[in-house]
N, C-alpha and C positions, 0 to 999 in steps of 0.2 A: 353464391351461398357457401358457407363453410359447413363441413361435415365433421362429426366425431368419428375417429378411427380407433377401434379397439383391437389389440393384438394379443393372442393367446400363445404362450410358450408351451409347446407340447412335444410329442414324439412322432416320427414318421409312421410308426406302426399304428398310432391312434388317429392319424389325420382323417381317414375316411369316416370313422365313427363320430369324431368331433364335428366334421362337416355335416354329416347327416343329422346330428342333434341340433345344430344351428338352423338347418333348413326346416326342421320340424317346428322350431320356434318362430318361423316366418321371416328369418333373416335371409336376405338375398345378396348376391354379389360377393360371395366368399372368396378370399384371396389366400393362396397357399404358397409358402416359401420353404423350400428344402433343398438338399443336395442329392436327391435321388436321381441317378442317371436315367435317360430315356432307354426304353427297351428296344431291341432290334425291330419288333413289330411297330412300335411308335415311330421310329425313324423312317421305316419304309412307308408307312401310311402318310407321313407328313412330307416325304420327299426332301429330307434335310441333307444338305451337303456339308454344311459347316456347323458342327456341334459346339455349343457353348462350353467354355472351360470351367468346370465346376470343381470345388474342393471335394475331397472324399466324403461320402455319406457318413455323418457322425451320429445319425439317429435322431437328431434334433430337427424340429420344424416349427414354423409359425403360421397360425391361421388368423387372418384378419377379417373384420367385417366393419361396415359403416352404418351409422345411424344419423338421421337428421337431428340437428340440435333442438328443434322445437318438439320432437317426439319425447315420450316418457322414457328417457334413457336409463334412469335409475331402476325402474320396474323391469326393463328388459335385461339389465345386468344381473338383477336378482335371479331372474329365470335362467339366465345363462349359467350362473354359478351353481344353481340347484341341479341343472342338467349335467354339469361337469362332475359334481359330487356323485351323482348316480352312475356315471361312467367309471369313476374310480373304484366302484365296488367290484368290477369284474375285469378291468384292464388298466394298464399303466399309462396315464396320460401325461407323464412327465411333471415338470414344475407346476403347471396349471396357473401360472401368474398371468394377469391381464394388465397390459399397459394401455394408456390412453394418449392420443394425440389429436391434432386438428389438421384437417386438409381442406384446401379450397377447391370448389367446384368451378374449374376453369372452362373457358370456351374452346374445348379441344377441336371442335369442328372447324373453327376459323383460325386458330392460332398458328397452324402450319403455314398460312399464307405469308407470314413474316419471313419465311426462309426460302420461298420460291420466287425466283427472279428470272428474267429472260436469259437464255444462254444459247449458244450455237453449236451445231454439229456440222462442220464443214459449211455447206451452203444453205443449211436449214436453220431457221430461228424458231426456237420453242419458247413460248411465252404464256403467262396466265392472262385472263381477260382484263384484270385490273391494272396491267402494266402496258405502257406504250412501247412501240417499236423503238429501240435505242438508236441514237444517231450513229450513222455509219452502217446500219444493218438493213437499210431500206431495200436493197437489192436481193436480199436473201428470201428463200421460200418460207413464209410464216406458217407455223402450226400453233394453234391456240388450244391449250389443255388446262382444264380445271378438274383435276381428279378427286378433290376432297380427300377423305381419309381412306378410301377404299383401294385406290390403285396408284401406280407410280406416275411420275411426271416426265420421264425420259432422261433424267439426269444420271441415272445409273450407268455404269460402264457397259453392261450387257446390252442395254437398249441402244446406246450409241454405236456399239459394234454392229448391231442388226441394221440400224438406219444406214450406216455407211455401206453395208453390203447390199441393201435394197437399192440405194442410189446407184451403185456400180452396175448391178445386173439389169436394172430397169433401163439404164442408159445403153448398155450393150444390146438389149433386145430391141429398143426403139431404133438404134442405128442399124440393126439387122433387118428392120422393116417388118416386124410382127404386125400383121394386118388386121387380125380379128379382135384386137384389144387384149391387153395383158391381164390375165386373171391371177389373183393372189389369194392364198389360203393362209390365214393368221390363226395359229393354234395357241390358246391361252392369251387372248387379246387384251384383257384388263381394261385399261382406259381407252383402248383402240388406237394408241399412238402409232404403232407400226403400220397398221392398215391405213390410217389417215396419211401417214408419210408416203405410203405406196401410191395412194390416189393423187396426192399433191405432186408426186414425181412422175406421174404418167400412166399408172395402172388404170384399167377401165373399171374393174369390179373387185371387191374383196368379200370373201366368205370367211367369217370369224367364229371361233368357238371359245367358250370359257366355262369353267365349272361353277362359277359364282353367278347367281341370278342378278346381282347388282351390276354386273358388267354390261348387260343389255341396256340398262338405264344410263350408265356412265358413258357408254359409246354413243347413245342417242344424243345426249347433251353435247358431247364433244363434236359430233358430226354437225349439229346445228351451229356451233360456234365457228366452224370452219367452212360454212356455206356448202356442206355436202349433204347428200340425201341417203335414206335407207335403201333406195333403189341401187345405189352404188356400193353400199356397205351393209351386208346382212350379218346379223349376229345371232348365234344359236347357243343356248345353254345346254351343255352336255359334254361327254368325254369321247373324243374322236377315237381313242384307243379301243374301246370296247362297247360303245353304244351304237347299235345297228341303225337306229333312226338318224343319228347325227352323221354316221358314215354315208347313209343313203342320201341325206340332204346335201352333203358335200359333193357327191358325185365322183365318178371315176375318170381318170386321165383328163382332168379338166384344167389344171392349174399350171401356169408357167413358172410360178414361184410359190414356195411355201416357206413360212417363217415361224419359228418356235423359240421364244425367249422364256424358257421355263427352268428346269434344272436337269442335271445329267441323268438321273434315273428315269425321268419322264421321257427324255429324248431317246434313251436307249429302248424304252418300251414302245415309243412312238414310231421309230424308224421302220419297224416291221409293217406298220399300217400305212404310213404316209406315201409310200411309193405308188400305191394303187390310185391315189388322187392326183399325182403329178403326171403331166405329159412326158413322153420320152424326151429326154434332153432338158427337162425341168430342173430348176434349182431349188435346193433345200438349204435354207439359212438357219443355223442354230446358234443359240448362246444361252446364258444362264449357267455356263459350265465353269465351275471353279477349277483352277489349274491342276489341283491334285486329282481331278476326275477326267482330265483330258485324254489320257491313254485309254481309259475304259470306253469312252464314247468313240474314239477313233477305231478301237478294236471291234466295237459293235458294228460300225459302218463297214469295216474291212471284211467282216463275215457275211455281209449282205451283198449278194451278187447284183442287186438292183442299182447300187450306187458306186460312183467313183469320187475320190477325194479331189476337191479343187483347191482349197486353201484353208489355212489356219491363221487366225489373227488374235492378238492379245492386247488387253488394256488393263493395267494393274494386275490383279490376280485372277482376272476373268478371261475366258477364251471363247472365240467364235470358230465354229467349224462349218464350212460350206461344202456341200457335195452336189453332184448332178446325177439325175436318174439316167441310166443307160438306155 
């Protein structure tokens, strides 16, 4: 289905008033475009490492909304223009010109499948359900992931860095004869790919956390796709950093390995909490660290007497830092 898109040229100062006026008219899905930089509070709350390069704020903004073609668009436009004229009486809304275009309602839920094909991370093959195992990859450990639009597929450099570290330290622990089964803590699990990789590589159990409710469902679907059970992989929605219930559910000194593929500010905040959940000698694998934040994360670990640095690995502009609890 095609939609009518209407875009108002206005000012950044009037954006909030214009958006509120549109909402009062029953318009939903308002889109705002401007060059206003994010505040320090915004970036902290979003844990952003890489800020978009924006031109200087020139005071101009565009507010867009969409109407179904079969709806009475002319009547709605009359009401929009009346509302804008009322706003002009007490504020500068800028040019106030409305342009019209047409956009197609695409199948965004499934279109991403076009770009997701099997790929390998050393001895691991990651594939979607609709693809067969490629010739020559039959001997690799398969992981089947269908993340949809909510979570990643494992193709990102940070996920690959974590998978390689999981494979390395799980192999070391198995060779050392860990008898009680290797326990893994996966913080910010998303699609569950790192926890699933850990189970496929020899871990006994995974306890995972995520802030997004959708992660529980996504992990459940991916577990079934890989013939794994929720008895092997438990997912809890909540923040391990400051949620007492999540912390209690995770348990103390329980894990041989913890992994967090998040972002540098979260890892820095997390390293003060994660030590209590690791066994002495346990491994903490981190990534999601852009290279410009590497020193900050290393310094944070350096200030924490619970940890010793084991190794630093890089792929592209992304960094993995692995430490061990003393």
